[in-house]
N, C-alpha and C positions, 0 to 999 in steps of 0.2 A: 149439461151445465150443473155445477155444484154450487149450492148456496150455503154459506156458513154464517152463523151469528157468533161473533166473538165478543165476549164479556171481559172487560179489562179493569183491573185495579192499577192505578198509576199514582205517582207522587202528586200530592194535592197541588203543589205549586206549578206543576208541569202539565196540568190538564189541557189548557188551551194549546200549548205548543205541540203536544203529542196528538191531539185531535186534528190539528192542521196538517201535521206530517202524514197521518194516516189517510186523511181525506185526499191528499195529493198523490197517493199511491195507486198505481194501476191495479184493477180488480177489486178495489174497495169502493163500493158505490155510495155508501152513506156512513157517517159517523155521528153519533148522538152523545151528548153529555146527559147523564141520567141521575135520578135519585135512587137510593136503596143501597144494596150491597156492592154495587159496582160504580165506577166513575164514568166509563165510556162503553158504548156498544158500537161495534163496527159490523156493517153488512158486507159480506164478501161474496163475489160471484166469480167463479173460475171455471175453466174448461174441464179440468180433471184433478184427481187427487195429487198428482205430481206438482201441478201449479199451486195447489193449496199448501202442500208441504214446503215448497220454495218460499211462498209468501210468509208463512208462519215461522219457519226455522231459520230463514236467512234474512229477509227484509225486515220483518217486524221485530225479530230478535235483536237487530242492530239499534233499535230506538231506545235510547237511554231514558229511564224513568218508568218503564212498564214493569210493574212488580209481579203481576200474576195475570194469567188469562185462562178463561174457560171457553171452549169452542163447541158449539152445537151445530150439527149438520142437519139441514132441512130435508125432509123426505118428500113433502108435497106442499105446493102453494095453494092456499084458498084465498083467492083474490079476484077482484073485478078487473084488475089491470093485467094486460098481456105482458108479463115479465120477460118472456122469451124475446119478444120484439124490442122491448125497451133496453135490454141488456144483451143484445146479440153480440157474440164474440167472434 
């Protein structure tokens, strides 16, 4: 499983609409509105890099109002939660 953290700059007036669209997408487990240099953070969990590419370049690219994104891939999780069982694909 691949976990990606997607940092998004979006049109200010569209934050809620875009957050709700993202939260409703398959493979996006969480969406947060945040302070700082970004407007939204999406946590993505996919089976492989092809699924990530499809999500980013096809599905998310179709959402009007996303101005910029930065994507970070997670190498290892340091958590008390068993993420594999929580998000089994």
